[in-house]
Structures are given as structure tokens and as C-alpha cells.
C-alpha positions as CSV (number, residue, x, y, z in Angstrom):
1,M,60.4,-82.1,290.5
2,R,58.6,-79.3,292.3
3,G,55.1,-80.1,291.2
4,C,52.8,-77.1,290.5
5,V,54.8,-73.9,290.5
6,G,53.0,-70.7,291.2
7,Y,54.0,-66.9,290.5
8,A,52.6,-64.1,292.7
9,P,53.9,-60.8,291.4
10,G,53.4,-57.5,293.3
11,V,55.0,-54.4,294.3
12,Y,54.5,-55.3,298.0
13,D,55.1,-51.8,299.1
14,L,54.1,-50.8,302.7
15,F,53.6,-54.6,303.4
16,H,50.2,-55.3,304.9
17,V,47.8,-58.2,305.8
18,G,46.4,-58.0,302.2
19,H,49.7,-58.9,300.8
20,L,50.1,-61.7,303.3
21,N,46.8,-63.1,302.4
22,I,47.5,-63.1,298.7
23,L,50.7,-65.0,299.3
24,R,49.0,-67.5,301.7
25,R,46.1,-68.1,299.2
26,A,48.6,-68.5,296.4
27,R,50.6,-70.9,298.2
28,E,47.5,-73.1,299.1
29,R,47.0,-73.4,295.4
30,C,50.5,-74.7,294.3
31,D,53.4,-76.7,295.5
32,Y,56.1,-74.1,295.0
33,L,55.6,-70.3,295.3
34,I,57.7,-67.8,293.5
35,A,57.0,-64.2,294.5
36,G,58.0,-61.5,292.1
37,V,58.9,-58.1,293.7
38,V,58.4,-55.4,291.1
39,S,61.4,-53.3,290.9
40,D,61.2,-49.5,291.8
41,E,61.6,-48.7,287.9
42,M,59.0,-51.1,286.8
43,A,56.5,-49.9,289.6
44,E,57.1,-46.3,288.7
45,R,56.5,-47.1,285.2
46,A,53.4,-49.2,285.8
47,K,51.8,-47.0,288.6
48,G,53.3,-43.6,288.0
49,R,55.0,-43.4,291.4
50,T,58.2,-44.9,293.1
51,P,57.3,-47.2,296.0
52,V,57.9,-45.9,299.5
53,V,60.1,-48.9,300.4
54,P,63.0,-49.6,298.2
55,T,63.3,-52.8,296.1
56,S,66.1,-54.3,298.2
57,E,64.0,-54.0,301.5
58,R,60.7,-55.2,299.9
59,L,62.6,-58.2,298.6
60,E,64.1,-59.0,301.9
61,I,60.6,-58.9,303.5
62,I,59.2,-61.2,301.0
63,Q,62.1,-63.7,301.1
64,H,61.2,-64.2,304.9
65,I,57.5,-64.8,304.5
66,V,56.9,-68.5,305.2
67,F,54.5,-69.2,302.4
68,V,57.1,-68.0,299.8
69,D,59.6,-70.6,298.5
70,E,61.6,-68.1,296.2
71,A,61.6,-64.4,295.8
72,I,62.8,-62.6,292.7
73,I,63.0,-59.1,291.5
74,E,60.8,-58.4,288.6
75,T,62.6,-56.1,286.1
76,V,60.8,-56.6,282.8
77,P,57.4,-55.0,282.0
78,R,55.8,-58.2,280.6
79,K,55.0,-61.1,283.0
80,L,55.6,-63.5,280.0
81,D,59.2,-62.3,279.9
82,T,59.4,-63.2,283.6
83,W,57.8,-66.6,282.9
84,R,60.6,-67.3,280.3
85,E,63.3,-66.6,282.9
86,H,61.5,-68.4,285.9
87,P,58.9,-70.9,284.4
88,F,55.7,-71.4,286.4
89,D,52.4,-73.1,285.9
90,V,50.0,-70.5,287.5
91,I,50.0,-66.8,287.9
92,F,48.2,-65.3,290.8
93,K,46.7,-61.8,290.5
94,G,44.1,-60.0,292.6
95,D,40.6,-60.3,291.4
96,D,40.6,-56.5,290.7
97,W,42.2,-57.5,287.5
98,R,39.5,-59.8,286.2
99,G,37.7,-58.4,283.3
100,T,40.1,-55.4,282.8
101,A,42.0,-54.9,279.6
102,K,45.2,-55.8,281.6
103,G,43.6,-59.1,283.0
104,D,42.3,-60.0,279.5
105,R,45.8,-59.4,278.0
106,L,47.4,-61.4,280.8
107,E,44.9,-64.4,280.2
108,Q,45.5,-64.2,276.6
109,D,49.4,-64.2,276.7
110,F,49.5,-67.1,279.2
111,A,46.9,-69.2,277.5
112,A,49.2,-69.3,274.5
113,V,51.9,-71.0,276.8
114,G,49.7,-73.2,278.9
115,V,49.8,-71.2,282.2
116,T,46.6,-70.6,284.2
117,V,45.8,-67.2,285.5
118,C,44.3,-67.5,288.9
119,Y,42.5,-64.4,290.5
120,L,42.5,-64.2,294.2
121,P,40.3,-62.1,296.5
122,Y,41.5,-58.5,296.5
123,T,41.6,-56.9,300.0
124,I,39.6,-53.8,300.0
125,H,40.0,-52.9,303.7
126,T,43.7,-52.5,303.6
127,S,45.8,-51.5,300.5
128,S,49.2,-49.8,300.0
129,T,47.2,-46.8,298.3
130,L,45.1,-46.4,301.7
131,L,48.2,-46.6,303.8
132,R,50.1,-44.1,301.6
133,E,47.1,-41.8,301.8
134,A,47.1,-42.0,305.6
135,L,50.8,-41.4,305.7
136,H,50.4,-38.3,303.6
137,H,47.5,-36.8,305.8
138,A,49.5,-37.5,309.0
139,A,52.6,-35.6,307.7
140,S,50.4,-32.7,306.6
């Protein structure tokens, strides 16, 4: 028995310390951590843009993070569908999701199956969006 299983989904594009902190904090709150790396297709569907780093490379990075026990590629749009394939007890999201329509929907979906939604502090100083913008300006 693995004890409490956690799930930390993310695109994890342009991997930075904010990503590392989310995974560290998630692992502190469970016995076994699964990190879901959102596929290029799902990221484009959700965010309207393809990640800079391809899925296979992002997966390889996440697989080598000491806090992660297992890394999977997330290929379905609903987190509940991922849960059906890889059961977990708690899902971790950045606290920027709290109180949003997406966060409320996530809480409602998972309450129905007994999964806890745990919000972790969102890193405002470093983000993939900020890094992407800096790269764009540097290339201009």
C-alpha cells in the first residue's frame, strides 16, 4: 500500500523554480506523488499555444525530479478522467485556481469521488509566461 497518493498536473514548460516548489510542496503532503505532464495537444487546447519544450522532453525532466515518484503524460481534458486511469487521493493546483470557475468545477468533480483539492502557493516571481515573454523580447 502506497499510503496517500497525490497528483500534481502541469504543463511544466520552461521548467523553473516555481515548478520545483510546487512539486516539493506537493510531495510534503502525500506519501507518493504522481506528476501529470500535460501533452502538447492538451496544453494547446487549454492555453491556446503549444509549449516551447516538447512533451517527451518535459516528461523526462519531471521523471528525474527527486520529489516525483511517477510521471505520466496527461492526454485527456478532464482531470477526473486521469484519476480513473491513475487513482489518487489529493490533487494539487496552484492557488491561482482557488475561487475561479475552473477551480470550483475541479472541487465539485473531485468531491463526488472523495478526492481532496489542495491549493499550493502560486509563484508570482517566476512563471513560464514571464520566461516566454523574456525570450520573445530577446529574440526581437
